[in-house]
C-alpha positions in Angstrom: -110.3 91.7 -72.8 -109.5 93.6 -69.7 -112.6 92.5 -67.8 -111.8 89.1 -68.8 -108.5 89.3 -67.3 -109.6 91.0 -64.3 -112.3 88.3 -63.8 -109.6 85.7 -64.2 -107.5 87.3 -61.9 -110.5 87.7 -59.2 -111.2 83.9 -59.5 -107.5 82.9 -58.8 -107.5 85.1 -55.9 -110.5 83.8 -54.3 -109.5 80.1 -55.1 -106.4 80.7 -53.3 -107.9 82.4 -50.3 -110.4 79.5 -50.2 -107.8 77.0 -50.4 -105.8 78.6 -47.6 -109.0 79.0 -45.5 -109.6 75.2 -46.0 -106.2 74.0 -45.2 -106.2 76.0 -42.0 -109.9 74.9 -41.1 -108.9 71.1 -41.7 -105.7 71.5 -39.7 -107.4 73.2 -36.6 -110.4 70.8 -36.6 -108.4 67.6 -36.3 -110.6 65.2 -34.3 -107.7 62.4 -34.2 -106.9 61.6 -30.7 -103.6 62.8 -29.4 -102.7 59.4 -27.9 -103.2 56.1 -29.4 -106.5 54.1 -28.7 -107.0 50.4 -28.4 -110.2 48.6 -29.6 -112.0 45.5 -27.9 -114.7 43.7 -29.3 -116.9 41.0 -27.8 -120.5 39.7 -28.0 -121.6 42.3 -30.5 -120.0 45.5 -28.5 -117.0 47.2 -29.5 -115.1 49.9 -27.1 -112.3 52.2 -28.0 -110.1 53.1 -25.0 -107.6 55.9 -24.8 -104.8 55.5 -22.2 -105.3 55.2 -18.6 -101.6 56.9 -18.3 -99.2 58.1 -20.8 -95.8 59.1 -19.8 -92.6 60.3 -21.8 -90.2 57.5 -23.1 -87.1 59.3 -22.1 -88.7 60.9 -18.9 -90.9 58.4 -17.5 -91.8 60.5 -14.5 -93.4 63.2 -16.8 -97.0 61.5 -17.3 -100.4 62.5 -18.1 -102.9 60.3 -15.9 -106.4 60.2 -17.5 -107.5 57.2 -15.5 -109.6 56.2 -18.7 -110.7 52.5 -18.2 -113.0 50.7 -20.6 -115.9 48.7 -19.8 -116.7 45.6 -22.0 -119.7 43.4 -21.5 -118.6 39.8 -22.0 -120.2 36.3 -21.7 -118.6 32.8 -21.5 -118.9 31.8 -24.9 -117.7 34.7 -26.8 -114.0 35.7 -26.7 -112.7 39.3 -26.8 -111.0 40.4 -29.8 -108.3 43.1 -29.0 -106.9 45.3 -31.6 -103.6 47.7 -31.0 -102.7 50.4 -33.6 -99.5 50.3 -35.2 -98.3 53.1 -33.1 -98.5 50.5 -30.3 -97.4 47.5 -32.4 -94.6 48.8 -33.8 -92.9 48.8 -30.1 -92.7 45.9 -27.8 -95.9 45.7 -26.0 -97.2 43.5 -23.1 -100.9 42.2 -22.6 -101.8 41.6 -19.0 -104.9 39.5 -18.7 -106.4 39.4 -15.3 -108.4 36.6 -14.0 -110.4 35.6 -10.9 -107.5 33.2 -10.0 -104.4 35.1 -11.3 -102.9 36.9 -14.0 -101.3 36.1 -17.2 -98.8 38.1 -18.8 -98.0 38.0 -22.6 -95.2 40.0 -24.4 -95.1 40.7 -28.0 -92.2 41.9 -30.0 -92.1 44.9 -32.4 -94.2 44.6 -35.5 -95.5 41.2 -34.8 -99.2 41.5 -33.6 -101.9 44.0 -34.2 -104.6 41.8 -32.6 -105.1 39.1 -30.1 -107.9 36.9 -29.1 -108.5 36.6 -25.4 -110.6 34.1 -24.1 -113.3 35.0 -21.4 -112.6 32.0 -19.5 -109.3 30.3 -18.7 -109.7 26.7 -17.5 -107.1 27.4 -14.5 -107.7 31.1 -13.7 -111.3 31.2 -14.0 -113.2 34.3 -15.7 -111.4 37.3 -17.2 -112.1 40.4 -15.0 -110.0 42.7 -17.1 -107.0 43.2 -19.3 -104.4 46.1 -19.8 -101.9 46.8 -22.7 -98.5 48.2 -21.5 -95.5 49.7 -23.4 -92.6 49.0 -21.4 -89.3 51.0 -21.0 -86.2 50.4 -19.1 -85.6 52.4 -16.0 -82.5 52.5 -13.8 -83.1 51.5 -10.2 -80.2 51.4 -7.9 -77.7 50.8 -10.9 -80.1 48.1 -12.2 -82.1 48.5 -15.5 -85.9 47.1 -14.9 -88.8 47.2 -17.1 -91.4 49.7 -16.2 -94.7 50.7 -18.2 -94.4 54.1 -19.7 -98.0 53.9 -21.1 -101.1 51.8 -20.1 -104.5 51.1 -21.7 -107.1 49.4 -19.5 -110.4 47.4 -19.9 -112.7 46.1 -17.2 -115.1 43.1 -18.3 -118.7 43.3 -17.3 -120.2 39.9 -17.2 -123.8 39.2 -18.5 
């Protein structure tokens, strides 16, 4: 009887230690990115892009600049499918589309869009050369509040 109780106690101790080690290992090996990533898909290619620049919302001068820029191969007949994670979509966000003949700015209200279809050719502005997702914040300049991005994700298109 004493052996059985000792064996049971040993099993409980080993299980507890094993659970503790597993929890520690899982929490220390977190491969999730620190900052949100956007995804863009076109013509069979998917790219995930981390931020080009990411600043604190309440202190927009304190930034981490990664200069990450995705590259996405595109063709005229296939649009780009852009996806933003909920961490971006729950805030107001801006899509800046850059074309050969000018830029297009689209603003999205919080919680309204997780995905956007971007044509690769605009009839008036020409081919899409790139696009950026921006998270704006208000900054005070000379007693006037103006919107400025505190985070930016950037993708350059590569035409084939």
